[in-house]
C-alpha positions, 0 to 999 in steps of 0.5 A, a space after each residue: 491285311 487292311 487290303 480286305 473289305 469287310 465281306 471278304 474278311 467274313 469269308 477268309 474267317 469262315 475258311 479258316 474256321 474249318 468250313 469246307 470251300 471250293 471258292 474261286 477268285 479270278 481278278 486282275 493282278 494288284 486286285 489283292 488275291 495274294 492278301 486272301 491267300 495270305 489271309 487263309 495260310 493254316 487253314 484246311 484248304 489247298 490254296 493255289 494262286 497264279 492257276 492261270 499259269 499253271 500246266 495240264 499236269 498240275 490242273 489235272 492234279 487239281 481236278 483229282 482234289 476236287 474229285 476226292 472231296 478236298 477244300 480248295 480256293 483257287 486264285 487266277 487272272 482272267 487272261 490266259 484261261 486254258 481250257 483245262 482251268 476252265 474246267 476246274 473252275 467250272 466245278 467250284 462252288 463259289 467265287 470271290 469278288 475283288 474289286 479296286 478301291 472306290 475313292 471313299 476305301 483309297 482315303 479310308 485305306 490312307 488314313 489307316 495306314 497314316 499316310 499324308 496323301 490326297 485320295 483324290 490324286 492317289 485314285 487317279 494314278 492308280 485307278 483304285 487298284 488296292 496293290 498300287 495304292 498301296 505301294 504309293 502308300 509305302 512310299 512310292 517305290 515302283 521297283 515292285 513293278 519290274 518282275 512283272 514287266 521281266 515276265 510280260 511278252 515283248 509285244 505286251 511291254 510295246 502295247 504299254 509303252 505306246 499308252 494309246 488304247 487306239 494303237 492296232 495290237 491284238 486282242 491277246 495283247 490287250 487282255 494280258 495287260 488287262 490282266 496284269 492290272 495295268 489298264 484303266 476301266 477306260 483302257 488307257 494305261 494307268 498312270 502309275 504303270 506309265 511312271 514305272 515304264 518311264 523309269 525302269 525301262 531305260 535299264 533294259 536291252 532296247 531296240 527299235 520296238 522300243 523307239 517305235 513305241 515311244 514316237 506312237 506315244 509323241 514322245 519324239 525326243 526318246 524316240 530319236 535318242 532310241 533310235 540314234 543309239 541303233 544308227 551309230 551302232 556299228 554292227 547293230 542288225 537294226 540300224 535302217 529301222 533306227 534310221 525309219 524311225 528317226 526320219 519319221 519323228 523328224 518328220 513330225 517335228 517339221 525337219 523335212 530335209 534331214 527326214 528324207 535323208 535318213 529314209 533314203 539311208 534306211 534303203 528300203 522300198 518303202 523309205 525310198 519312197 518317203 524319201 523322195 517325198 521329202 526331197 520334192 518338199 525340200 526343192 529336189 525333184 531331180 534327186 527324188 526321181 532318181 532316187 525312185 527309179 533306182 530304188 526296189 521294193 523289197 519283200 511282197 507287194 503290200 498294201 504299204 509298199 504300193 500305197 507309198 509308191 502311188 503316194 511319192 508318184 502323186 507328189 512328182 506329179 504335182 509338179 506337172 501342168 495337170 493338178 488333178 492327174 496328181 490329186 487322183 494318184 494321191 487319193 487312190 494311194 489314201 484308199 489303198 492304205 485306209 484298211 491297214 494305216 491305223 497300226 502304222 508310224 508314218 511320217 506323213 500320209 497319202 490323204 494328207 498329202 493329198 488334201 494339201 493338193 486338194 486344198 490347192 487346187 480348189 478342190 475342198 468337197 474332195 478334201 473332206 471326205 477323204 481327211 474323215 475317212 483317215 481320221 475314222 481309220 485312227 491315223 495321224 488324227 491330230 494331222 488330218 483334223 487340222 487339214 479338215 479345219 483349214 478346208 472350214 476356215 477356207 470356205 469361211 465357216 469360222 466356227 466350224 474351224 474353230 471347233 476341229 482345231 479345237 478337237 485337235 488337242 494340245 501337245 502337238 507335234 511341231 509340224 501340226 502345231 505349225 498349222 494350229 497357229 496357221 489356223 489361229 491366225 488365220 481365223 483371227 484375220 477373217 474375224 476382223 479381230 485385230 487384238 486376238 491377232 496380235 495375241 497369237 503373233 507371238 506364237 506364229 513368230 515362234 512357229 516361224 523360227 522353228 519350222 523352216 519352210 517345206 512346200 508342204 507348209 505353204 498354207 501356215 506360211 501364207 496365212 503368216 505372211 498377210 498377217 505380218 502384213 496387217 500388223 507391220 512385221 513383214 521383215 521379220 518374215 522376209 528371209 522365210 518367205 524368200 526361202 519359199 519362193 527360192 524353193 517354188 523356183 527350184 522346182 520349176 515354179 509349179 502352179 499347184 503350190 505357186 498360186 496359193 503363195 502368190 495369192 497371200 503374197 498379193 493380199 500381204 502387198 495389198 494391206 502393206 500398200 506396195 502396188 509394185 508388188 501386188 502386180 508381180 504377184 497378180 502377174 505370177 498368178 496369171 501367168 498359171 492361169 492355163 492349169 485349170 478352171 481354179 487357176 484361170 479364177 485366181 487370176 482373174 481374181 487378181 486382175 480384179 483386185 489391181 483394178 480396185 486398188 486403183 479404183 477402177 471398179 467395174 461391178 460386174 466385173 467384180 461380182 463375176 470374179 467374187 463369185 468365181 472365188 466363192 465356187 472355187 471354195 474361198 467364200 470369205 475372198 470371194 465376199 472380201 473383194 466384193 466388199 472392198 471394191 463397195 467401199 472404193 466406189 463413187 458409183 452409188 448403185 454399183 456400191 449397194 450391188 456390190 455390199 449385197 454381193 458381199 452378203 450373199 457370198 458370206 451365206 447372208 441372203 435374207 431369210 423371210 423367216 427372220 426376225 426384223 432387222 434392228 436396222 434400216 438400209 441406209 443405217 447398214 450401210 453406213 454401218 459398213 462403211 464405218 466398220 471398214 475403217 471410213 471417217 464420216 466424211 468419206 462415208 458421206 461422200 461414198 452415200 452422197 450425204 454430209 458427215 453430219 447426217 452419218 454422225 446421226 445415223 450413228 447416233 440414232 443406232 447407238 440408242 437403238 443397240 443400247 450402247 454406251 459407248 463408241 466401242 461398244 456401239 462398233 462392237 454391236 455393229 459388227 455382231 449385227 452384220 456379221 459376218 458380211 463387214 468382217 475382214 473387210 479392212 
């Protein structure tokens, strides 16, 4: 009885004393309706529980009792609400409102039952639903949920298993779950209900819907286990469906080759398309083409079948010499799938594939809206958010990239985690944060070990390659990079996919002081120059880098190449080329021109509204060269001043900026000049 609060107890006492009543209690399961009816046992009133389950004949009998003036107390859940029940409830004179416990009532209940449990943890797990609070207070035995789960329709159980309030289920499904008391105020499944599902559901017969629900919830271990049970059952009707779910789970875990085999074995039209995409991604284009020629789309021509067919075609087109054609096909595929994508379990999306193609051909302006629309649709949100962060990083907007990376959340699937680690590595490198790069490198090594190389992971592997060279760890990455280049060769070295990897290889070779290797990558970039304007820009920049490394700095050519990179969306790369050329030229005028160019390309053009600079122009030149790693003598040689004069400049800057040590001065200078000098070493 202690479930009932004082006002409810007073109402019950009045009814028990004989006061005529026509009362309704409409509340979800677990809110205490049955406790009230038990309290009223023996009262001179007709007590009706679970009125939402009554048929028309029983509700008609209730209506007749009301006609006769009988006292009636009716308890029902808020859903379903048959029309006949509404008519009965409309004739009642009052309603007893039952609410969840707040934290104070939960604490009071636990104290009165003598249970040493944390009110906060109980409240968090139960949402304050009185019946669930009592369940925990009585020992936490969740078998009381079994009857409720057994009675729920299958679609409601599927919804509960997803644990995702954004999942695409009919309103009726959600309202049934809410009426059972299983959802919190924000629409998410209460933790105690989720725990009951985990503990009790394995005892039920399982099928593809349970495996799919586990995959939707991100529990790929459970999804693979359940799907495998279906696949090995020789005469089971759901084997192909099990293979589709397993293929999807493995794609999210980065096992693209095995995923493709499962999709091919699944032998449906959409599955064949996903298999073909996986085959291209693992270096088997001929098999992919043959599979698409042989497969037929069973069933009606749905948006899904049309979209995945176009996506497979677009991925194959990306291997040719016209990247714009592939990008156009994938954009159309993504737009076709948008209206229905939220409710689908997909191994990858046309939007993600289209964004990868766009980023690899300098079309970030196309990638961003494509990804933003996909996020709005609720499909593969983490993957699309991480790719959106990647576009920001490439254009040099580190703050936006970091914010988007953070918004992708934790608990990422293996493939998404690989991209998240790649972003952290890339952001640390671009910020010249060597300590941060060392900290994240352990995760990068783990990601490389866990993730086989495939065509769609070249972006993070490229970042790892440059970082490995910066940290002297190239040997650890060598086998994986060899696999990537073997994969490219198997695909015919398509410029769209080869360019980004050779660009990373070029910079890794530069950092490792391997000029011959750098020349090989530059040659490969020049070989792909005919694929389009973007690839021509990359080739010209590569040629320029080789000359700069030899000390042959043509400021006009360097500025042209740097601005070309900036125009292609690689803003940070363009500024870095100009900055490195500046510190390698002996021509003072050229150095100043190129440092200004680097500043402009990093978005640091002079603004009259800005506060006066704390450093003079000469001090800025000294600071930029010192931060780039030059000794005082080398700085003096570049600026045609003595090393002693450089030392005097540094002393004045230390005094003006209030730095108490050399390390603090360097930190202040980085902040003062950021982002011009960041990453130039």
